[in-house]
C-alpha positions in Angstrom: -28.5 -2.6 44.8 -25.1 -3.5 43.2 -26.8 -3.7 39.8 -28.1 -0.1 40.2 -24.6 1.1 41.1 -23.1 -0.6 38.1 -25.7 1.0 35.9 -25.0 4.4 37.4 -21.3 3.9 36.8 -22.0 3.0 33.1 -23.8 6.3 32.6 -20.9 8.4 33.7 -18.7 10.0 31.0 -15.9 7.8 29.8 -13.2 9.9 31.2 -14.8 10.7 34.6 -12.2 10.7 37.3 -14.7 9.1 39.7 -15.2 6.3 37.2 -11.4 5.8 36.8 -10.8 5.8 40.6 -13.7 3.4 41.1 -12.3 0.9 38.6 -8.7 1.3 39.7 -9.5 0.6 43.3 -12.4 -1.8 42.7 -14.8 0.3 44.7 -17.9 -1.5 43.3 -17.7 -5.2 44.3 -18.8 -7.8 41.8 -22.5 -8.6 42.0 -23.0 -11.2 44.8 -26.5 -12.6 45.1 -26.4 -12.3 48.9 -23.8 -11.9 51.5 -23.3 -14.5 54.2 -24.4 -12.4 57.2 -22.5 -14.6 59.7 -19.2 -14.7 57.8 -18.8 -11.8 55.3 -15.7 -12.0 53.1 -15.8 -8.5 51.5 -16.0 -4.9 52.8 -18.8 -4.3 50.4 -20.9 -6.2 52.9 -21.2 -3.0 55.0 -22.9 -1.2 52.1 -25.1 -4.2 51.0 -22.7 -5.0 48.2 -23.0 -1.7 46.5 -19.8 0.0 47.4 -16.5 -0.2 49.3 -15.3 3.1 50.8 -12.1 4.4 49.1 -10.3 4.9 52.4 -10.9 1.3 53.3 -9.7 0.0 50.0 -6.5 2.0 50.2 -5.9 0.6 53.7 -6.5 -2.9 52.4 -4.0 -2.3 49.6 -1.3 -1.0 52.0 -1.8 -4.1 54.3 -1.5 -6.5 51.3 1.5 -4.7 49.8 3.2 -4.2 53.3 3.4 -0.5 52.5 2.6 2.1 49.9 5.1 0.8 47.3 3.3 0.4 44.0 0.4 2.6 45.1 2.0 5.9 44.1 0.5 5.9 40.6 -3.0 5.0 41.5 -3.0 7.5 44.3 -2.1 10.3 41.8 -5.6 9.9 40.5 -6.9 11.5 43.7 -6.7 15.2 44.2 -4.2 16.7 46.7 -1.2 15.1 48.3 -1.9 11.5 49.4 1.4 9.9 50.2 4.2 11.1 52.5 7.2 8.9 52.6 9.1 8.1 55.7 12.9 8.1 55.4 15.0 5.4 57.1 14.5 1.9 58.2 12.0 0.8 60.8 13.5 0.5 64.2 12.5 -1.9 67.0 12.8 -0.2 70.4 14.4 -2.1 73.2 11.9 -4.4 74.9 9.5 -4.2 71.9 7.9 -7.3 70.8 9.6 -8.4 67.6 7.9 -11.7 66.9 7.5 -12.1 63.1 4.2 -14.0 63.7 2.6 -11.1 65.6 -0.2 -9.4 63.7 0.5 -6.2 61.7 -0.6 -3.0 63.4 -2.0 -0.2 61.3 -2.9 3.3 62.4 -5.5 5.0 60.2 -6.0 8.8 60.7 -9.0 10.6 59.4 -8.8 14.3 59.2 -12.3 15.8 58.9 -14.1 12.8 60.3 -15.0 9.2 59.6 -18.4 7.5 59.2 -19.6 4.6 61.2 -19.8 2.6 58.0 -16.1 3.2 57.3 -15.3 2.1 60.9 -17.4 -1.1 60.4 -15.6 -1.8 57.0 -12.2 -1.4 58.7 -13.2 -3.7 61.6 -14.2 -6.3 59.0 -10.9 -5.8 57.2 -9.1 -6.2 60.5 -10.8 -9.6 61.0 -10.2 -10.8 57.5 -6.5 -9.9 57.3 -5.7 -10.9 60.9 -4.2 -7.5 61.8 -4.9 -4.7 64.3 -6.3 -1.5 63.0 -6.4 1.6 65.2 -8.5 4.4 64.0 -7.9 8.1 65.0 -10.3 10.7 63.7 -11.2 14.3 64.3 -14.9 13.3 64.6 -17.3 10.6 63.8 -19.9 11.5 61.2 -23.5 10.2 61.0 -26.5 11.4 59.0 -27.5 13.9 61.6 -24.1 15.5 62.1 -23.6 15.7 58.3 -26.9 17.6 57.8 -26.2 19.9 60.8 -23.1 21.1 58.9 -25.4 22.4 56.1 -28.0 24.1 58.4 -28.0 27.8 58.1 -26.9 29.4 61.3 -29.4 31.9 62.8 -28.4 34.5 65.3 
């Protein structure tokens, strides 16, 4: 499957924005003969090694960099506004747990919906990075709900 994805990528025009984004964010994982089903080590596992969702890769980068610093340029490759900065220093509220060994907590918001595969990839990332990821979404999309959006409405 990964070989077919690589071949499809090679056939895209040289300056294709999808191709540039795919390379910049490593959305097509290296060809792995087979994934260890009991202990996967890459989010590509969710898509049988063919693809890593862009949203999941961005979350992974933010966790690794401890913020969006350094991601501003790659995110400019995407259309629309992608980063909103927060002014000020993070504050710890009285009584809050401030243990430096406590896991990072990440809130990921999806406007327009999230797929079950993206949720699975984020759950795997959560386990691999030892952090807590909370997901908020306007809806959860599966194949049926996606197709229903394209059905003509009859009165």
